C-alpha positions in Angstrom: -11.4 20.6 -5.0 -11.0 21.9 -1.4 -7.6 20.1 -1.2 -6.4 21.7 -4.5 -7.5 25.1 -3.2 -5.8 24.5 0.2 -2.6 23.3 -1.5 -2.6 26.2 -3.9 -2.9 28.6 -0.9 -0.1 26.8 1.0 2.1 27.0 -2.1 1.5 30.7 -2.6 2.4 31.3 1.0 5.5 29.2 0.8 6.7 30.5 -2.6 8.6 33.5 -1.2 10.5 31.3 1.2 14.2 30.9 0.6 16.8 28.3 1.6 14.2 25.5 1.3 15.3 22.1 0.1 13.2 19.1 -1.0 13.9 15.6 -1.9 12.9 14.4 -5.4 9.7 12.3 -5.5 10.5 8.6 -5.3 10.2 6.7 -8.6 9.5 3.5 -6.6 8.5 2.5 -3.1 11.4 3.0 -0.6 11.7 1.5 2.9 10.7 4.1 5.4 13.9 3.7 7.4 16.0 4.4 4.3 13.9 7.4 3.3 14.3 8.9 6.7 18.0 8.3 6.8 18.3 10.1 3.4 16.1 13.0 4.7 18.3 13.4 7.8 21.4 13.5 5.6 19.8 16.1 3.3 18.3 18.1 6.1 20.8 18.0 9.1 19.1 18.9 12.4 20.0 18.6 16.0 16.8 16.6 16.4 16.8 14.2 13.4 13.5 13.0 12.0 12.6 9.6 13.4 10.4 6.8 12.2 8.3 7.1 15.3 7.7 10.8 14.6 6.7 10.2 11.0 4.4 7.3 11.9 2.7 9.2 14.7 2.2 12.3 12.5 0.8 10.2 9.6 -1.6 8.3 11.9 -3.3 11.7 12.7 -3.7 12.8 9.1 -7.5 12.2 9.0 -7.9 14.3 12.2 -6.6 17.4 10.5 -7.8 16.6 7.0 -11.1 14.7 7.3 -12.2 15.4 3.7 -9.1 14.2 2.0 -9.6 12.0 -1.0 -9.4 8.2 -0.4 -6.6 7.7 -2.9 -4.5 10.2 -1.1 -5.3 8.7 2.3 -4.5 5.3 1.0 -1.0 6.4 -0.1 -0.3 8.0 3.3 -1.6 5.0 5.3 1.0 2.8 3.4 3.6 4.7 5.3 2.1 3.4 8.6 1.0 -0.1 7.5 3.9 -1.1 5.3 6.7 1.2 6.6 7.4 2.5 3.1 7.6 5.8 1.4 5.4 5.1 -1.6 6.3 6.0 -5.2 5.8 9.8 -5.7 6.2 10.7 -2.0 9.1 12.8 -0.6 10.1 15.0 2.3 10.3 18.8 2.0 11.9 21.1 4.5 11.1 24.8 4.8 13.3 27.1 6.8 12.2 30.6 5.9 8.7 32.0 5.6 8.1 35.5 4.3 4.8 37.1 5.0 3.3 40.6 5.0 4.3 40.7 8.8 7.9 39.9 8.2 10.4 37.2 7.6 10.4 34.2 10.0 12.8 31.4 10.5 10.9 28.2 10.7 11.6 24.5 10.7 8.8 22.8 8.9 9.1 19.3 7.6 6.4 18.1 5.2 5.7 14.7 3.8 4.5 15.3 0.2 2.7 13.3 -2.3 3.5 14.4 -5.9 0.1 13.3 -7.3 -0.6 12.4 -10.9 -0.7 14.4 -14.1 -4.1 15.9 -14.6 -6.3 14.9 -17.5 -7.3 17.7 -19.9 -10.6 18.2 -18.2 -9.0 18.2 -14.7 -6.4 20.7 -15.9 -9.1 23.1 -17.3 -11.1 22.8 -14.1 -8.1 23.6 -11.9 -6.9 26.5 -14.1 -10.4 28.0 -14.2 -10.4 28.4 -10.4 -7.0 30.2 -10.3 -6.7 34.0 -10.3 -6.7 35.4 -13.9 -3.3 37.1 -13.4 -1.6 33.8 -12.4 0.4 32.0 -15.0 1.0 28.3 -15.0 3.7 26.5 -17.0 4.4 22.8 -17.3 2.1 20.0 -16.2 -0.7 20.3 -13.7 -1.0 17.6 -11.1 -3.9 16.4 -9.1 -4.3 14.2 -6.1 -1.1 15.6 -4.6 -0.9 16.5 -1.0 1.5 18.1 1.5 1.2 17.1 5.1 3.2 19.0 7.8 5.0 16.5 10.1 6.9 19.0 12.1 6.3 22.7 12.7 8.7 24.8 14.7 9.0 28.5 14.7 12.6 29.6 15.4 12.4 33.4 15.3 
């Protein structure tokens, strides 16, 4: 549940951001080189994302998230072991971050796992932990995860 809370907090902080683009979650496994090529086309950068950068970042995922669920960890380790972007995984780029201290230009690249649709019990549990004034529409997903591959603050 810590992961859901952490992801919810991250989502709330990122919601006011503008000019952010994300890929759609894959509907099948995609070779990592192809996924990175597509991400670099979608998110042009003077320092394109590389396979080595993605692999190195994913190898350290347990260091920064030691309590992550095994099913999530297994999905991310497929990136390293099989050199694929598994079904339901995608890249997300954030370029603007609005906070109570101002608006910041950032270059954040996340590797996201969509997760699965929650069961009725899981949905009720997740919704019960959210603030009362928060409204949720659509499906609720669990076992999703966002992992920051690149974090640069521009200004």
